[in-house]
N, C-alpha and C positions, 0 to 999 in steps of 0.2 A: 702672318700669324702678326697681331697688334701686339707692341710690349705695354700696353698698356689698358687698363680695366675698359669693358664699353664703357661705364656712367663717366669716368675721365675722360677720356678719347671724345667722348660728347661734347664734354666740358671747354676741349681746348678748340674743338672744330668750332664750338661757338664764339668763345673768345677771339678767335683767328679772323672772325667776318668783321671784326672793330677796326676802323682805321689806324693804321699806323701800327696795327699789332701782328709781328709774324710767327712763323710757328714757334721760335724759343719764347719771346715772350709769351705767347697761350701759356705755352708748356711752365714757364715760371710761375705767371699767375694762377693757372687751375691749382697748382702743387702749391701755392700759397695759400690760396682758398680751403682747400683741405686739411691744413695745418691751423686754421683757425678754430676759434671755440664756435658751435652750433648757432648759437644767437646772434653773433658778430655775421655769420654766412647767413641768418634768414633776414638781418636787419639789412644787409645788401640788397638783397634779393625782394624785399619788403620796397627799399628805395626805389630799385628799377621800376618794378611794375606801379607805385605812387606816382614817380616822375611820367611815366609814360602815360599814364590815365589822366593825371591831373594838368600836366602844363601842354598847352595848344598856343595857338596865335592871337595876338592882340588882333581885335577886329578894326581898329584904325591903323597903326601903323605896320603890322603883321610880323612884330618882334614875340620871343617866344615870352609867353605868361600864363599864371596860373589864373589869372582872372578874364572876364570879358574885355576889358580896357587895360593894356600894362600900367607899372608905376609911373615909365618917363610920362606917357601920355596924358596918367591922371595929374602930375606933378604942375601944380598950378605957378611954380618958380621959375619953370622952363620958359625958354624965349621963345613963342608961337609965330615969328617972324623969320624963320629959318627952320627950314627939311633937309635934312643930311642922309641923301638915297645911298644905302648899300646895299650888296648883295644877299650877305645874310645875317644871322644873327649873331652870330662869333664876331662881324666886323664894328658891329655896338657894344659888344663887349670890350674889344679893343680903343674903340674909341672914346668910351667910357673912361677907361683907365688914366687917357691923359689929362684928365680934368679940363680941359681946354675947349671942350662945347659943351653949349647951353641951352640949345635948341631941341628939336624934335628930332624925328628919325622916319622913314619910310624903309623897309625892307622887300624887297624885290622878291627874293626866294630864290635867286640864281641870276644866271648870266646867260644872254642869247647864246645859242649853240646850237645853229642848223644841223652839226655833226653828231648832237647828242640826241637831236629832234626837241629843241628847245626853243621855242618861239617867243614871241613877246605875251604871246597869250597864254602860255604857261606860266607866265611871272606875273606881279602882281602890279603893272605897270598902268593898265586901266584905272585901276582905284586909284594909284599915284595921281593922273591925269585929273580925276576927279577931284580928292581931295585939294590939290592947289588950286582947281579952277574955282572951288566954295570958300577954302579958307583967307585962300591971296597973301601968302606970305611975302616977304621983301625980298626973299633971297632961296635957291634951293641948290643946296652944294652936293655935286656929284663923287662920292668916295666909293669908287668903285678900282678895285685893282686894276694893275696896265697890262693885263695878259689881253691877248689878239679879241677873245671875247668881252674881257672888259670895255677894250677901246670903241667895239661895236655898239654893248648894251650904252656905254656914256653917249656917244653919239645919238643913239636913237632915243634916247630919253630925254637929251637935253633939245632936240629938235621940237618934240612934243611937249615942251615945257617952255620953252622961249617965248612964246605970245603970252604966256600967263605974267611970269614973272622975270626977275634976271636969274640967270643960271650962271654956277662957279662950278669950278672941279678942283679939287685938293689937287696943290704942289708934289709932284712926287721924287724923296731924295728916298724911293722905296725902286729894288731893283725891277726890273721887267720881268712879269711872270710871277712874282711874290706875291704872297698873301698879305692882308692887312694884318690878320690874324698872329702873323709869325715877327710883325715889326715892332720895334721897342718903343715905348712911351715917347721920348725923346724924337725920333723920328715921323712917328705919327703927330706930335704937337707942332713939329714943323711944318708938317705938310697942309695941315689944317689952318695955320696962319700964313703959308704964304699961297693959298688958292687964288684962282685966276678966273675971270669970265670966259666962257665957251665958246670958242671962234664959231 
């Protein structure tokens, strides 16, 4: 027998599916939502639905965007001579917070991980190679986390791009196995400044 009414149990179950939300946090969030005025709960539900329907991927860099081409790609003040390659849109957000990088981005959509069935063909690697071949940037910066999968992805992408342009990778004052998303702005800024050419 459950201690929750069925609709509340369903809400807790759905909240638990969110990353980093365990049973206690899901329960706390669900009970908080029930205490809020109905208009607030409807606004939350509406915001969730609108974000899901309206936010897609930029057709140039594959960062999250509500437009066909994202704001960063459309910005004429950004440096077209550098492309920073990241695994995930969260990494773009983390790097933008440093205010140190002023070029364009390319989001791979993950890292190569054969154990999870993710190969280069599941990522936007081919689009990146075509983009670099067409745009001829002076430098491509690989800013992929230093996990085993991240290293594999960095080496693979680096080898594909070397014939077209200078390829560097950010220096890591970041812990191995850590994510760019959780690094502080100072560490990320130093990592960008200390990037080096890929061997």
